Structure formats: C-alpha cells, structure tokens
C-alpha positions as a Markdown table, in Angstrom:
| # | Residue | x | y | z |
|---|---|---|---|---|
| 1 | Met | 10.3 | 8.1 | 0.5 |
| 2 | Leu | 12.1 | 7.5 | -2.8 |
| 3 | Val | 15.0 | 9.9 | -3.6 |
| 4 | Ser | 16.7 | 10.1 | -6.9 |
| 5 | Arg | 20.6 | 10.0 | -7.1 |
| 6 | Thr | 20.4 | 13.8 | -7.9 |
| 7 | Gly | 18.6 | 14.4 | -4.6 |
| 8 | Gly | 15.1 | 14.9 | -6.0 |
| 9 | Arg | 12.3 | 13.1 | -4.2 |
| 10 | Leu | 9.8 | 11.0 | -6.1 |
| 11 | Asp | 6.3 | 11.4 | -4.8 |
| 12 | Met | 3.7 | 8.7 | -4.2 |
| 13 | Asn | 2.1 | 7.5 | -7.5 |
| 14 | Glu | 4.9 | 9.1 | -9.5 |
| 15 | Thr | 6.1 | 7.1 | -12.5 |
| 16 | Phe | 9.8 | 6.7 | -13.1 |
| 17 | Thr | 12.0 | 4.7 | -15.5 |
| 18 | Leu | 15.3 | 2.9 | -14.8 |
| 19 | Asn | 17.7 | 1.9 | -17.5 |
| 20 | Ile | 19.9 | -1.2 | -17.0 |
| 21 | Gly | 22.5 | -0.4 | -14.3 |
| 22 | Glu | 20.7 | 2.9 | -13.3 |
| 23 | Arg | 20.1 | 3.4 | -9.6 |
| 24 | Lys | 17.5 | 5.2 | -7.5 |
| 25 | Thr | 17.9 | 5.8 | -3.8 |
| 26 | Val | 15.0 | 4.2 | -2.0 |
| 27 | Lys | 16.0 | 5.1 | 1.6 |
| 28 | Asn | 18.7 | 7.1 | 3.4 |
| 29 | Ser | 19.1 | 6.9 | 7.1 |
| 30 | Phe | 20.5 | 9.3 | 9.7 |
| 31 | Phe | 23.4 | 6.9 | 10.3 |
| 32 | Gly | 24.8 | 7.3 | 6.8 |
| 33 | Thr | 23.4 | 4.0 | 5.4 |
| 34 | Ser | 21.6 | 4.0 | 2.0 |
| 35 | Gln | 19.4 | 1.6 | 0.1 |
| 36 | Asp | 19.3 | 1.8 | -3.7 |
| 37 | Met | 17.2 | 0.1 | -6.3 |
| 38 | Met | 18.8 | -1.0 | -9.6 |
| 39 | Tyr | 17.3 | -2.4 | -12.8 |
| 40 | Cys | 19.4 | -5.5 | -13.7 |
| 41 | Gly | 17.7 | -6.3 | -17.0 |
| 42 | Met | 16.0 | -9.5 | -18.2 |
| 43 | Ser | 17.5 | -12.8 | -17.5 |
| 44 | Ser | 15.1 | -14.5 | -20.0 |
| 45 | Glu | 12.2 | -13.4 | -22.2 |
| 46 | Ser | 9.8 | -13.9 | -19.3 |
| 47 | Thr | 11.9 | -12.8 | -16.3 |
| 48 | Phe | 13.3 | -9.5 | -15.2 |
| 49 | Ser | 15.6 | -8.6 | -12.2 |
| 50 | Ile | 15.8 | -5.7 | -9.8 |
| 51 | Gly | 18.6 | -5.4 | -7.3 |
| 52 | Leu | 18.5 | -3.8 | -3.8 |
| 53 | Leu | 21.9 | -2.4 | -2.8 |
| 54 | Phe | 22.6 | -1.6 | 0.9 |
| 55 | Ser | 25.7 | 0.4 | 1.7 |
| 56 | Lys | 27.5 | 2.4 | 4.3 |
| 57 | Gly | 30.7 | 4.1 | 3.3 |
| 58 | Tyr | 32.8 | 1.6 | 1.3 |
| 59 | Gln | 30.9 | -1.4 | 2.6 |
| 60 | Gly | 27.7 | -2.9 | 1.2 |
| 61 | His | 25.8 | -5.9 | -0.1 |
| 62 | Ala | 23.1 | -6.4 | -2.7 |
| 63 | Leu | 20.2 | -8.7 | -3.2 |
| 64 | Asn | 18.8 | -9.6 | -6.7 |
| 65 | Phe | 15.1 | -10.3 | -7.0 |
| 66 | Tyr | 13.6 | -12.0 | -10.1 |
| 67 | Phe | 10.0 | -11.4 | -11.2 |
| 68 | Pro | 7.8 | -12.7 | -14.1 |
| 69 | Lys | 7.6 | -10.2 | -16.9 |
| 70 | Lys | 3.8 | -10.4 | -16.8 |
| 71 | Thr | 3.6 | -9.3 | -13.1 |
| 72 | Ser | 1.5 | -6.1 | -12.5 |
| 73 | Ser | 3.1 | -5.1 | -9.2 |
| 74 | Ile | 6.2 | -5.9 | -7.1 |
| 75 | Val | 7.1 | -5.4 | -3.4 |
| 76 | Leu | 10.6 | -4.4 | -2.4 |
| 77 | Asp | 11.5 | -3.8 | 1.2 |
| 78 | Gly | 7.9 | -3.2 | 2.3 |
| 79 | Arg | 7.1 | -0.8 | -0.6 |
| 80 | Lys | 4.8 | -1.7 | -3.5 |
| 81 | Tyr | 5.5 | -0.6 | -7.0 |
| 82 | Tyr | 3.3 | -1.0 | -10.1 |
| 83 | Val | 5.1 | -2.3 | -13.2 |
| 84 | Val | 4.1 | 0.0 | -16.0 |
| 85 | Asp | 6.4 | -1.4 | -18.7 |
| 86 | Val | 9.3 | -3.8 | -18.9 |
| 87 | Lys | 11.8 | -4.1 | -21.7 |
| 88 | Pro | 15.3 | -5.6 | -21.9 |
| 89 | Glu | 16.8 | -2.0 | -21.8 |
| 90 | Tyr | 14.6 | -0.4 | -19.2 |
| 91 | Ile | 11.7 | -0.7 | -16.7 |
| 92 | Thr | 9.0 | 1.8 | -15.8 |
| 93 | Leu | 7.6 | 1.7 | -12.3 |
| 94 | Gln | 5.0 | 3.7 | -10.4 |
| 95 | Asn | 5.3 | 4.3 | -6.7 |
| 96 | Ser | 2.4 | 3.0 | -4.8 |
| 97 | Gln | 2.4 | 2.7 | -1.0 |
| 98 | Ile | 4.3 | 1.4 | 1.9 |
| 99 | Ile | 3.0 | -2.0 | 3.0 |
C-alpha cells in the first residue's frame, strides 16, 4: 500500500507526481518503521534517480537507484511502477502491482 505524507492512501493503478525532494510513504509498519520514496532528479540527460528512505525515530538510511530515462517501468522493494513522464523537475508514476 502506498500512503501519502498527508495520510491519504494511493490505490492500485493510481497516477501520482513527485517533484524533486518530495517524498511519498511506501510502507509503514506496526513497529514504527517507515519506508519513503523520493524523486532525486536527473543526474544526466538520460538518467533519473529515485531514493528509498528507511527510518525509525531519528535513525535511518537511504538507497539511491538510477534508471534510464527511456524505461517504461521500475521495481522498488517488490512493487512495480509504470513511468508515465520524467522531467528534471518531476516524475509521474503509476502504481502497478506487488511482485
């Protein structure tokens, strides 16, 4: 389940846009841990980056993933997202399915 920072759930096949530095909560656990997705922009004309942030309280770590701009879908932590549009300022993704 994908949950926005404001608490609203994003349903399967829902399209959403992330601006640079904007975060969406991908997963919350009963134990107080959370996992967020952040759009990190384009490192070159043909590559974009998405970060996964894992945190609990004041501790956390992040992983940056780099993808070709021409890719049609990406998989992050077992969930597939279709890439609708990628620009240096924002990315538009569509929820797909859990793999």
